[in-house]
C-alpha positions in Angstrom: 132.4 40.3 160.3 128.6 40.6 160.3 128.8 43.2 163.1 131.3 45.3 161.2 129.2 45.2 158.1 126.1 46.3 160.0 128.0 49.1 161.7 129.3 50.3 158.3 125.8 50.2 156.8 124.4 52.2 159.8 127.1 54.9 159.5 126.4 55.1 155.8 122.7 55.6 156.3 123.3 58.2 159.0 125.8 60.3 157.0 124.2 60.0 153.5 121.5 62.7 154.2 124.2 65.1 155.3 126.2 64.6 152.0 123.0 64.9 150.0 121.9 68.2 151.7 125.4 69.7 151.3 125.5 68.9 147.6 122.0 70.3 147.0 122.8 73.4 149.0 126.0 74.0 147.0 124.4 73.5 143.6 123.1 76.9 142.3 119.4 77.0 141.4 118.6 76.8 137.7 116.9 80.2 137.7 119.9 81.9 139.3 122.2 80.4 136.7 120.4 82.2 133.8 119.2 85.7 134.5 116.0 86.9 132.8 117.0 89.0 129.8 113.7 91.0 129.9 114.2 91.9 133.5 117.8 92.8 132.9 116.8 95.1 130.0 114.2 96.9 132.2 116.7 97.2 135.0 119.4 98.7 132.8 117.3 101.1 130.6 114.0 101.7 132.4 113.9 101.3 136.2 116.4 104.1 136.8 113.7 106.6 136.0 110.5 104.6 136.2 110.7 103.4 139.8 108.5 103.8 142.8 110.7 106.5 144.2 110.9 108.8 141.2 107.8 107.7 139.2 108.9 109.6 136.1 105.9 110.1 133.9 103.7 108.7 136.6 105.1 105.2 135.9 106.8 102.8 138.3 108.0 99.6 136.5 109.9 98.2 139.5 106.6 97.0 141.2 105.3 95.2 138.1 105.7 91.4 137.9 107.0 90.1 134.6 105.4 86.7 135.3 101.9 88.3 135.5 102.0 90.8 132.7 98.3 90.5 131.9 97.5 92.0 135.3 99.1 95.3 134.2 98.3 95.0 130.5 97.3 98.7 130.1 100.7 99.8 131.5 102.6 97.4 129.3 100.7 98.4 126.2 101.6 102.0 126.8 105.3 101.1 127.4 105.4 99.0 124.2 104.1 101.9 122.1 106.9 104.1 123.6 109.5 101.4 122.9 108.3 100.8 119.3 108.3 104.5 118.6 111.8 104.9 120.1 110.4 107.5 122.4 111.9 105.6 125.4 114.5 105.7 126.6 114.6 109.4 125.8 117.3 110.8 123.6 120.5 111.4 125.5 120.0 108.4 127.7 121.7 105.0 127.0 119.7 103.1 124.3 119.3 99.4 124.0 120.1 97.8 120.7 117.2 97.6 118.3 117.4 93.8 118.4 116.9 93.8 122.2 113.9 96.1 121.8 112.4 93.9 119.1 112.9 90.8 121.2 111.3 92.4 124.3 108.4 93.8 122.4 107.7 90.5 120.7 107.9 88.6 124.0 105.7 91.0 125.8 103.1 91.1 123.0 103.0 87.3 122.8 102.7 87.1 126.6 99.8 89.6 126.7 98.0 88.0 123.8 98.3 84.5 125.3 96.6 85.6 128.5 94.1 88.3 127.6 92.2 90.0 130.4 89.5 92.6 129.9 85.8 93.0 129.4 83.9 90.3 127.7 81.7 91.0 124.7 78.5 89.9 126.5 75.5 88.2 125.0 74.4 88.6 121.4 70.6 89.3 121.1 68.4 87.7 118.5 68.3 90.1 115.6 66.4 90.4 112.4 66.6 92.6 109.3 64.5 95.7 108.9 62.5 96.0 105.7 65.1 97.9 103.8 67.9 95.4 104.8 65.6 92.5 103.9 64.9 93.8 100.4 68.6 94.4 99.8 69.5 90.9 101.0 66.9 89.3 98.8 68.2 91.3 95.8 71.8 90.4 96.6 71.1 86.7 97.2 68.5 85.9 94.6 68.5 88.9 92.3 64.8 89.6 92.8 63.4 93.0 93.5 60.8 92.8 96.3 58.6 95.5 97.8 59.0 94.9 101.5 56.3 97.4 102.5 53.8 95.0 100.8 54.9 91.8 102.5 56.5 92.8 105.8 55.0 94.7 108.8 56.0 98.2 109.5 59.3 98.5 111.4 59.3 100.0 114.9 61.2 103.2 115.0 63.3 104.1 118.2 64.7 107.6 118.3 64.3 107.9 114.5 66.1 104.7 113.8 64.4 101.5 112.5 67.4 99.2 112.9 67.8 99.2 116.7 68.1 95.6 117.7 66.4 95.9 121.1 63.3 97.4 119.4 62.9 94.4 117.1 61.0 91.3 117.9 60.4 88.2 115.9 56.7 89.0 115.6 55.8 92.6 115.9 52.2 92.0 114.9 50.5 88.7 115.5 50.2 86.6 112.4 46.8 86.4 110.9 44.9 83.2 111.8 44.4 82.3 108.2 47.1 83.1 105.7 46.0 83.1 102.2 48.3 82.3 99.3 50.8 85.0 98.6 49.3 87.8 96.6 52.4 89.2 95.2 54.8 88.2 92.4 58.4 89.0 92.0 59.2 91.5 89.3 
């Protein structure tokens, strides 16, 4: 009896992986069960003309990956403008329902906005106000008229402009070693 039980257990262990592999192989993958509606819309209404063979309008959408849309953001932004304006598909060609276009445009915009790529703004330099801007700021904040030419050094002009940030420095002229009490009063 013990021998029969051991033999049955051995056969079960040997055959179990075969049954498991067969059931996994027969089960359809989750992605195949539900086709991508965005890809289906592009295939039905766009790829017929905008493919790598025809390249109508210099555009081939069949080579673009919908999973990495930010890599081709410039192309997708142009396509979205055409879709929103109902310029594509052109008149006389089969047209997708407006709800399908709206859903695709919303999905694509969300996808592009969630993964932005492009130039960075860079570094912000230290800036200061020129004399005119300083006087206007004091007037707006405190309501006092000041004469900036009496209390601030002359602004450096670059190309005729006195508000170029790269021309400004925090101290254009070294401060006097001894500063007396202010000799002006607000009017």
